[in-house]
C-alpha positions as protocol buffer text, in pm:
chain_id: "A"
residue {
  index: 1
  type: UNK
  ca { x: 0 y: 0 z: 0 }
}
residue {
  index: 2
  type: UNK
  ca { x: 278 y: 246 z: 81 }
}
residue {
  index: 3
  type: UNK
  ca { x: 439 y: 173 z: -249 }
}
residue {
  index: 4
  type: UNK
  ca { x: 123 y: 249 z: -450 }
}
residue {
  index: 5
  type: UNK
  ca { x: 62 y: 578 z: -269 }
}
residue {
  index: 6
  type: UNK
  ca { x: 416 y: 694 z: -339 }
}
residue {
  index: 7
  type: UNK
  ca { x: 376 y: 621 z: -705 }
}
residue {
  index: 8
  type: UNK
  ca { x: 54 y: 817 z: -719 }
}
residue {
  index: 9
  type: UNK
  ca { x: 214 y: 1125 z: -564 }
}
residue {
  index: 10
  type: UNK
  ca { x: 496 y: 1110 z: -809 }
}
residue {
  index: 11
  type: UNK
  ca { x: 262 y: 1099 z: -1105 }
}
residue {
  index: 12
  type: UNK
  ca { x: 63 y: 1394 z: -964 }
}
residue {
  index: 13
  type: UNK
  ca { x: 373 y: 1607 z: -920 }
}
residue {
  index: 14
  type: UNK
  ca { x: 488 y: 1528 z: -1272 }
}
residue {
  index: 15
  type: UNK
  ca { x: 152 y: 1620 z: -1422 }
}
residue {
  index: 16
  type: UNK
  ca { x: 140 y: 1940 z: -1223 }
}
residue {
  index: 17
  type: UNK
  ca { x: 483 y: 2042 z: -1348 }
}
residue {
  index: 18
  type: UNK
  ca { x: 373 y: 1994 z: -1708 }
}
residue {
  index: 19
  type: UNK
  ca { x: 111 y: 2271 z: -1697 }
}
residue {
  index: 20
  type: UNK
  ca { x: 290 y: 2487 z: -1437 }
}
residue {
  index: 21
  type: UNK
  ca { x: 593 y: 2552 z: -1658 }
}
residue {
  index: 22
  type: UNK
  ca { x: 392 y: 2713 z: -1946 }
}
residue {
  index: 23
  type: UNK
  ca { x: 200 y: 2919 z: -1694 }
}
residue {
  index: 24
  type: UNK
  ca { x: 521 y: 3054 z: -1546 }
}
residue {
  index: 25
  type: UNK
  ca { x: 649 y: 3139 z: -1894 }
}
residue {
  index: 26
  type: UNK
  ca { x: 330 y: 3328 z: -1974 }
}
residue {
  index: 27
  type: UNK
  ca { x: 347 y: 3519 z: -1646 }
}
residue {
  index: 28
  type: UNK
  ca { x: 714 y: 3605 z: -1702 }
}
residue {
  index: 29
  type: UNK
  ca { x: 645 y: 3737 z: -2053 }
}
residue {
  index: 30
  type: UNK
  ca { x: 355 y: 3942 z: -1929 }
}
residue {
  index: 31
  type: UNK
  ca { x: 568 y: 4099 z: -1658 }
}
residue {
  index: 32
  type: UNK
  ca { x: 846 y: 4175 z: -1911 }
}
residue {
  index: 33
  type: UNK
  ca { x: 617 y: 4349 z: -2164 }
}
residue {
  index: 34
  type: UNK
  ca { x: 441 y: 4542 z: -1891 }
}
residue {
  index: 35
  type: UNK
  ca { x: 768 y: 4656 z: -1743 }
}
residue {
  index: 36
  type: UNK
  ca { x: 894 y: 4785 z: -2081 }
}
residue {
  index: 37
  type: UNK
  ca { x: 572 y: 4958 z: -2186 }
}
residue {
  index: 38
  type: UNK
  ca { x: 515 y: 5340 z: -2153 }
}
residue {
  index: 39
  type: UNK
  ca { x: 219 y: 5271 z: -1926 }
}
residue {
  index: 40
  type: UNK
  ca { x: 439 y: 5109 z: -1660 }
}
residue {
  index: 41
  type: UNK
  ca { x: 683 y: 5400 z: -1686 }
}
residue {
  index: 42
  type: UNK
  ca { x: 400 y: 5647 z: -1625 }
}
residue {
  index: 43
  type: UNK
  ca { x: 270 y: 5444 z: -1331 }
}
residue {
  index: 44
  type: UNK
  ca { x: 586 y: 5336 z: -1150 }
}
residue {
  index: 45
  type: UNK
  ca { x: 820 y: 5626 z: -1226 }
}
residue {
  index: 46
  type: UNK
  ca { x: 781 y: 5990 z: -1141 }
}
residue {
  index: 47
  type: UNK
  ca { x: 903 y: 6140 z: -1470 }
}
residue {
  index: 48
  type: UNK
  ca { x: 877 y: 6515 z: -1538 }
}
residue {
  index: 49
  type: UNK
  ca { x: 759 y: 6583 z: -1893 }
}
residue {
  index: 50
  type: UNK
  ca { x: 1024 y: 6755 z: -2105 }
}
residue {
  index: 51
  type: UNK
  ca { x: 900 y: 7101 z: -2198 }
}
residue {
  index: 52
  type: UNK
  ca { x: 861 y: 7149 z: -2571 }
}
residue {
  index: 53
  type: UNK
  ca { x: 882 y: 7477 z: -2768 }
}
residue {
  index: 54
  type: UNK
  ca { x: 544 y: 7634 z: -2820 }
}
residue {
  index: 55
  type: UNK
  ca { x: 462 y: 7701 z: -3184 }
}
residue {
  index: 56
  type: UNK
  ca { x: 328 y: 8052 z: -3204 }
}
residue {
  index: 57
  type: UNK
  ca { x: 171 y: 8097 z: -3545 }
}
residue {
  index: 58
  type: UNK
  ca { x: -154 y: 8195 z: -3705 }
}
residue {
  index: 59
  type: UNK
  ca { x: -312 y: 8183 z: -4047 }
}
residue {
  index: 60
  type: UNK
  ca { x: -301 y: 8511 z: -4239 }
}
residue {
  index: 61
  type: UNK
  ca { x: -502 y: 8569 z: -4553 }
}
residue {
  index: 62
  type: UNK
  ca { x: -267 y: 8769 z: -4779 }
}
residue {
  index: 63
  type: UNK
  ca { x: -384 y: 8875 z: -5124 }
}
residue {
  index: 64
  type: UNK
  ca { x: -184 y: 8714 z: -5403 }
}
residue {
  index: 65
  type: UNK
  ca { x: 9 y: 8976 z: -5603 }
}
residue {
  index: 66
  type: UNK
  ca { x: -98 y: 9008 z: -5962 }
}
residue {
  index: 67
  type: UNK
  ca { x: 107 y: 9109 z: -6265 }
}
residue {
  index: 68
  type: UNK
  ca { x: -36 y: 9258 z: -6576 }
}
residue {
  index: 69
  type: UNK
  ca { x: 190 y: 9239 z: -6880 }
}
residue {
  index: 70
  type: UNK
  ca { x: 221 y: 9568 z: -7063 }
}
residue {
  index: 71
  type: UNK
  ca { x: 292 y: 9551 z: -7434 }
}
residue {
  index: 72
  type: UNK
  ca { x: 432 y: 9867 z: -7585 }
}
residue {
  index: 73
  type: UNK
  ca { x: 365 y: 9897 z: -7954 }
}
residue {
  index: 74
  type: UNK
  ca { x: 612 y: 10132 z: -8122 }
}
residue {
  index: 75
  type: UNK
  ca { x: 451 y: 10406 z: -8324 }
}
residue {
  index: 76
  type: UNK
  ca { x: 419 y: 10329 z: -8689 }
}
residue {
  index: 77
  type: UNK
  ca { x: 639 y: 10549 z: -8897 }
}
residue {
  index: 78
  type: UNK
  ca { x: 469 y: 10721 z: -9183 }
}
residue {
  index: 79
  type: UNK
  ca { x: 683 y: 10668 z: -9491 }
}
residue {
  index: 80
  type: UNK
  ca { x: 813 y: 10987 z: -9642 }
}
residue {
  index: 81
  type: UNK
  ca { x: 752 y: 11012 z: -10010 }
}
residue {
  index: 82
  type: UNK
  ca { x: 1075 y: 11054 z: -10200 }
}
residue {
  index: 83
  type: UNK
  ca { x: 1068 y: 11266 z: -10512 }
}
residue {
  index: 84
  type: UNK
  ca { x: 1153 y: 11048 z: -10807 }
}
residue {
  index: 85
  type: UNK
  ca { x: 1299 y: 11175 z: -11135 }
}
residue {
  index: 86
  type: UNK
  ca { x: 1018 y: 11254 z: -11377 }
}
residue {
  index: 87
  type: UNK
  ca { x: 1008 y: 11354 z: -11738 }
}
residue {
  index: 88
  type: UNK
  ca { x: 871 y: 11702 z: -11655 }
}
residue {
  index: 89
  type: UNK
  ca { x: 1134 y: 11946 z: -11527 }
}
residue {
  index: 90
  type: UNK
  ca { x: 1040 y: 12109 z: -11199 }
}
residue {
  index: 91
  type: UNK
  ca { x: 1159 y: 12432 z: -11047 }
}
residue {
  index: 92
  type: UNK
  ca { x: 1392 y: 12473 z: -10752 }
}
residue {
  index: 93
  type: UNK
  ca { x: 1331 y: 12785 z: -10550 }
}
residue {
  index: 94
  type: UNK
  ca { x: 1654 y: 12873 z: -10375 }
}
residue {
  index: 95
  type: UNK
  ca { x: 1610 y: 13038 z: -10037 }
}
residue {
  index: 96
  type: UNK
  ca { x: 1864 y: 13163 z: -9784 }
}
residue {
  index: 97
  type: UNK
  ca { x: 1797 y: 13052 z: -9427 }
}
residue {
  index: 98
  type: UNK
  ca { x: 1965 y: 13093 z: -9090 }
}
residue {
  index: 99
  type: UNK
  ca { x: 2097 y: 13438 z: -9188 }
}
residue {
  index: 100
  type: UNK
  ca { x: 2366 y: 13283 z: -9409 }
}
residue {
  index: 101
  type: UNK
  ca { x: 2585 y: 13572 z: -9539 }
}
residue {
  index: 102
  type: UNK
  ca { x: 2615 y: 13582 z: -9918 }
}
residue {
  index: 103
  type: UNK
  ca { x: 2752 y: 13845 z: -10153 }
}
residue {
  index: 104
  type: UNK
  ca { x: 2512 y: 14105 z: -10283 }
}
residue {
  index: 105
  type: UNK
  ca { x: 2467 y: 14084 z: -10657 }
}
residue {
  index: 106
  type: UNK
  ca { x: 2221 y: 14153 z: -10936 }
}
residue {
  index: 107
  type: UNK
  ca { x: 2110 y: 13869 z: -11163 }
}
residue {
  index: 108
  type: UNK
  ca { x: 2328 y: 13887 z: -11476 }
}
residue {
  index: 109
  type: UNK
  ca { x: 2188 y: 13861 z: -11824 }
}
residue {
  index: 110
  type: UNK
  ca { x: 2168 y: 13515 z: -11976 }
}
residue {
  index: 111
  type: UNK
  ca { x: 2500 y: 13410 z: -12126 }
}
residue {
  index: 112
  type: UNK
  ca { x: 2705 y: 13687 z: -11964 }
}
residue {
  index: 113
  type: UNK
  ca { x: 3025 y: 13611 z: -11774 }
}
residue {
  index: 114
  type: UNK
  ca { x: 3109 y: 13792 z: -11452 }
}
residue {
  index: 115
  type: UNK
  ca { x: 3439 y: 13979 z: -11448 }
}
residue {
  index: 116
  type: UNK
  ca { x: 3708 y: 13753 z: -11306 }
}
residue {
  index: 117
  type: UNK
  ca { x: 4084 y: 13792 z: -11306 }
}
residue {
  index: 118
  type: UNK
  ca { x: 4183 y: 13453 z: -11165 }
}
residue {
  index: 119
  type: UNK
  ca { x: 4299 y: 13133 z: -11332 }
}
residue {
  index: 120
  type: UNK
  ca { x: 4022 y: 12897 z: -11224 }
}
residue {
  index: 121
  type: UNK
  ca { x: 3777 y: 12739 z: -11467 }
}
residue {
  index: 122
  type: UNK
  ca { x: 3494 y: 12481 z: -11446 }
}
residue {
  index: 123
  type: UNK
  ca { x: 3380 y: 12276 z: -11745 }
}
residue {
  index: 124
  type: UNK
  ca { x: 3062 y: 12062 z: -11738 }
}
residue {
  index: 125
  type: UNK
  ca { x: 3011 y: 11814 z: -12023 }
}
residue {
  index: 126
  type: UNK
  ca { x: 2644 y: 11711 z: -12052 }
}
residue {
  index: 127
  type: UNK
  ca { x: 2708 y: 11426 z: -12298 }
}
residue {
  index: 128
  type: UNK
  ca { x: 2965 y: 11271 z: -12063 }
}
residue {
  index: 129
  type: UNK
  ca { x: 2782 y: 11364 z: -11740 }
}
residue {
  index: 130
  type: UNK
  ca { x: 3118 y: 11477 z: -11609 }
}
residue {
  index: 131
  type: UNK
  ca { x: 3283 y: 11788 z: -11464 }
}
residue {
  index: 132
  type: UNK
  ca { x: 3644 y: 11900 z: -11523 }
}
residue {
  index: 133
  type: UNK
  ca { x: 3800 y: 12157 z: -11293 }
}
residue {
  index: 134
  type: UNK
  ca { x: 4107 y: 12353 z: -11408 }
}
residue {
  index: 135
  type: UNK
  ca { x: 4348 y: 12594 z: -11245 }
}
residue {
  index: 136
  type: UNK
  ca { x: 4626 y: 12761 z: -11445 }
}
residue {
  index: 137
  type: UNK
  ca { x: 4547 y: 12533 z: -11740 }
}
residue {
  index: 138
  type: UNK
  ca { x: 4604 y: 12224 z: -11519 }
}
residue {
  index: 139
  type: UNK
  ca { x: 4328 y: 11973 z: -11448 }
}
residue {
  index: 140
  type: UNK
  ca { x: 4294 y: 11966 z: -11068 }
}
residue {
  index: 141
  type: UNK
  ca { x: 3962 y: 11777 z: -11025 }
}
residue {
  index: 142
  type: UNK
  ca { x: 3755 y: 11538 z: -11234 }
}
residue {
  index: 143
  type: UNK
  ca { x: 3406 y: 11458 z: -11098 }
}
residue {
  index: 144
  type: UNK
  ca { x: 3114 y: 11239 z: -11209 }
}
residue {
  index: 145
  type: UNK
  ca { x: 2809 y: 11465 z: -11226 }
}
residue {
  index: 146
  type: UNK
  ca { x: 2440 y: 11466 z: -11313 }
}
residue {
  index: 147
  type: UNK
  ca { x: 2263 y: 11734 z: -11512 }
}
residue {
  index: 148
  type: UNK
  ca { x: 1894 y: 11804 z: -11575 }
}
residue {
  index: 149
  type: UNK
  ca { x: 1646 y: 11565 z: -11731 }
}
residue {
  index: 150
  type: UNK
  ca { x: 1519 y: 11642 z: -12081 }
}
residue {
  index: 151
  type: UNK
  ca { x: 1804 y: 11890 z: -12141 }
}
residue {
  index: 152
  type: UNK
  ca { x: 1691 y: 12102 z: -11847 }
}
residue {
  index: 153
  type: UNK
  ca { x: 2048 y: 12223 z: -11787 }
}
residue {
  index: 154
  type: UNK
  ca { x: 2128 y: 12516 z: -12011 }
}
residue {
  index: 155
  type: UNK
  ca { x: 2449 y: 12507 z: -12217 }
}
residue {
  index: 156
  type: UNK
  ca { x: 2660 y: 12822 z: -12230 }
}
residue {
  index: 157
  type: UNK
  ca { x: 2922 y: 13031 z: -12050 }
}
residue {
  index: 158
  type: UNK
  ca { x: 2838 y: 13135 z: -11696 }
}
residue {
  index: 159
  type: UNK
  ca { x: 3014 y: 13212 z: -11370 }
}
residue {
  index: 160
  type: UNK
  ca { x: 2984 y: 13139 z: -11001 }
}
residue {
  index: 161
  type: UNK
  ca { x: 2757 y: 13420 z: -10883 }
}
residue {
  index: 162
  type: UNK
  ca { x: 2664 y: 13296 z: -10533 }
}
residue {
  index: 163
  type: UNK
  ca { x: 2800 y: 13065 z: -10263 }
}
residue {
  index: 164
  type: UNK
  ca { x: 2564 y: 12927 z: -9997 }
}
residue {
  index: 165
  type: UNK
  ca { x: 2675 y: 12651 z: -9755 }
}
residue {
  index: 166
  type: UNK
  ca { x: 2328 y: 12491 z: -9752 }
}
residue {
  index: 167
  type: UNK
  ca { x: 2056 y: 12622 z: -9984 }
}
residue {
  index: 168
  type: UNK
  ca { x: 1690 y: 12528 z: -9938 }
}
residue {
  index: 169
  type: UNK
  ca { x: 1465 y: 12415 z: -10223 }
}
residue {
  index: 170
  type: UNK
  ca { x: 1107 y: 12482 z: -10119 }
}
residue {
  index: 171
  type: UNK
  ca { x: 948 y: 12303 z: -10416 }
}
residue {
  index: 172
  type: UNK
  ca { x: 1053 y: 11960 z: -10287 }
}
residue {
  index: 173
  type: UNK
  ca { x: 1134 y: 12061 z: -9927 }
}
residue {
  index: 174
  type: UNK
  ca { x: 1499 y: 11962 z: -9968 }
}
residue {
  index: 175
  type: UNK
  ca { x: 1838 y: 12100 z: -9870 }
}
residue {
  index: 176
  type: UNK
  ca { x: 2113 y: 12146 z: -10127 }
}
residue {
  index: 177
  type: UNK
  ca { x: 2454 y: 12155 z: -9956 }
}
residue {
  index: 178
  type: UNK
  ca { x: 2755 y: 12335 z: -10105 }
}
residue {
  index: 179
  type: UNK
  ca { x: 2550 y: 12555 z: -10335 }
}
residue {
  index: 180
  type: UNK
  ca { x: 2723 y: 12744 z: -10617 }
}
residue {
  index: 181
  type: UNK
  ca { x: 2472 y: 12952 z: -10813 }
}
residue {
  index: 182
  type: UNK
  ca { x: 2568 y: 12987 z: -11183 }
}
residue {
  index: 183
  type: UNK
  ca { x: 2276 y: 13131 z: -11383 }
}
residue {
  index: 184
  type: UNK
  ca { x: 1921 y: 13259 z: -11355 }
}
residue {
  index: 185
  type: UNK
  ca { x: 1621 y: 13102 z: -11524 }
}
residue {
  index: 186
  type: UNK
  ca { x: 1348 y: 13362 z: -11491 }
}
residue {
  index: 187
  type: UNK
  ca { x: 1324 y: 13435 z: -11122 }
}
residue {
  index: 188
  type: UNK
  ca { x: 1496 y: 13109 z: -11020 }
}
residue {
  index: 189
  type: UNK
  ca { x: 1864 y: 13030 z: -10990 }
}
residue {
  index: 190
  type: UNK
  ca { x: 2024 y: 12709 z: -11111 }
}
residue {
  index: 191
  type: UNK
  ca { x: 2356 y: 12600 z: -10971 }
}
residue {
  index: 192
  type: UNK
  ca { x: 2602 y: 12330 z: -10875 }
}
residue {
  index: 193
  type: UNK
  ca { x: 2538 y: 12147 z: -10546 }
}
residue {
  index: 194
  type: UNK
  ca { x: 2571 y: 11818 z: -10358 }
}
residue {
  index: 195
  type: UNK
  ca { x: 2313 y: 11540 z: -10358 }
}
residue {
  index: 196
  type: UNK
  ca { x: 2000 y: 11688 z: -10196 }
}
residue {
  index: 197
  type: UNK
  ca { x: 1900 y: 11599 z: -9840 }
}
residue {
  index: 198
  type: UNK
  ca { x: 1538 y: 11518 z: -9755 }
}
residue {
  index: 199
  type: UNK
  ca { x: 1373 y: 11630 z: -9427 }
}
residue {
  index: 200
  type: UNK
  ca { x: 1412 y: 11272 z: -9298 }
}
residue {
  index: 201
  type: UNK
  ca { x: 1790 y: 11296 z: -9348 }
}
residue {
  index: 202
  type: UNK
  ca { x: 1791 y: 11060 z: -9646 }
}
residue {
  index: 203
  type: UNK
  ca { x: 1997 y: 11149 z: -9953 }
}
residue {
  index: 204
  type: UNK
  ca { x: 1799 y: 11208 z: -10271 }
}
residue {
  index: 205
  type: UNK
  ca { x: 1926 y: 11057 z: -10599 }
}
residue {
  index: 206
  type: UNK
  ca { x: 2200 y: 10859 z: -10426 }
}
residue {
  index: 207
  type: UNK
  ca { x: 2323 y: 10596 z: -10671 }
}
residue {
  index: 208
  type: UNK
  ca { x: 2201 y: 10793 z: -10975 }
}
residue {
  index: 209
  type: UNK
  ca { x: 2506 y: 11010 z: -11034 }
}
residue {
  index: 210
  type: UNK
  ca { x: 2635 y: 10990 z: -11390 }
}
residue {
  index: 211
  type: UNK
  ca { x: 2291 y: 11019 z: -11552 }
}
residue {
  index: 212
  type: UNK
  ca { x: 2049 y: 11313 z: -11592 }
}
residue {
  index: 213
  type: UNK
  ca { x: 1830 y: 11324 z: -11279 }
}
residue {
  index: 214
  type: UNK
  ca { x: 1799 y: 11688 z: -11170 }
}
residue {
  index: 215
  type: UNK
  ca { x: 1561 y: 11964 z: -11268 }
}
residue {
  index: 216
  type: UNK
  ca { x: 1833 y: 12187 z: -11415 }
}
residue {
  index: 217
  type: UNK
  ca { x: 2112 y: 12198 z: -11160 }
}
residue {
  index: 218
  type: UNK
  ca { x: 2448 y: 12022 z: -11186 }
}
residue {
  index: 219
  type: UNK
  ca { x: 2465 y: 11764 z: -10904 }
}
residue {
  index: 220
  type: UNK
  ca { x: 2784 y: 11621 z: -10751 }
}
residue {
  index: 221
  type: UNK
  ca { x: 2856 y: 11372 z: -10478 }
}
residue {
  index: 222
  type: UNK
  ca { x: 2854 y: 11516 z: -10125 }
}
residue {
  index: 223
  type: UNK
  ca { x: 3233 y: 11505 z: -10083 }
}
residue {
  index: 224
  type: UNK
  ca { x: 3307 y: 11632 z: -10434 }
}
residue {
  index: 225
  type: UNK
  ca { x: 3063 y: 11922 z: -10398 }
}
residue {
  index: 226
  type: UNK
  ca { x: 3227 y: 12026 z: -10072 }
}
residue {
  index: 227
  type: UNK
  ca { x: 3572 y: 12018 z: -10234 }
}
residue {
  index: 228
  type: UNK
  ca { x: 3450 y: 12229 z: -10526 }
}
residue {
  index: 229
  type: UNK
  ca { x: 3270 y: 12472 z: -10293 }
}
residue {
  index: 230
  type: UNK
  ca { x: 3589 y: 12533 z: -10095 }
}
residue {
  index: 231
  type: UNK
  ca { x: 3792 y: 12576 z: -10412 }
}
residue {
  index: 232
  type: UNK
  ca { x: 3562 y: 12797 z: -10623 }
}
residue {
  index: 233
  type: UNK
  ca { x: 3546 y: 13175 z: -10599 }
}
residue {
  index: 234
  type: UNK
  ca { x: 3278 y: 13425 z: -10688 }
}
residue {
  index: 235
  type: UNK
  ca { x: 3330 y: 13497 z: -11057 }
}
residue {
  index: 236
  type: UNK
  ca { x: 3496 y: 13162 z: -11141 }
}
residue {
  index: 237
  type: UNK
  ca { x: 3395 y: 13088 z: -11504 }
}
residue {
  index: 238
  type: UNK
  ca { x: 3163 y: 12788 z: -11562 }
}
residue {
  index: 239
  type: UNK
  ca { x: 3119 y: 12649 z: -11911 }
}
residue {
  index: 240
  type: UNK
  ca { x: 2843 y: 12396 z: -11982 }
}
residue {
  index: 241
  type: UNK
  ca { x: 2872 y: 12217 z: -12316 }
}
residue {
  index: 242
  type: UNK
  ca { x: 2741 y: 11916 z: -12503 }
}
């Protein structure tokens, strides 16, 4: 009997140990997770919360800036009509502006030659559209020139009778630099001058030298006309021939 009772106790203890071990494991795990959780820290420890920086801000309703593109359209330039050579000779009215000093003279008779005692001489050849300038029987200048359309430039012997740095032609509203007046046609004076300048500053008849384009005057290039103007004197003979 004692032997059977001892065996029964042994079996009971063994069976009890089989379910007690898992229970202890479960309890141990529960204690571990509880101890490591924030809840246990809040309960079992007296921790002072770390102060954090207060965010001071507020919503502000600011209007969105706007930008309006401005397109500037340049003013349209009105083209200036340029007088073109025509078959009908016009008239150039020579006027003196800006109080330009000029010699006082009376219009000579057609074909007359002013008294001159120097050795200078200007020859204009209409057929060649060329000017030859002599001094003491020596050729000093040779210039391409343009005379009047439809034989508007008169042939004959004349003389320089006026010198105007910049004459104004009111018929076409043009300026005629380096003006040398040589003869009168009625109440108008024809002369030798540089390529005319339009009010816009453009040069009239540029590129047409060497062919008849004017309305009676003898036209030279701007540089050549200035050279001749500086060289010529009042009374210098001017011969225009075919």
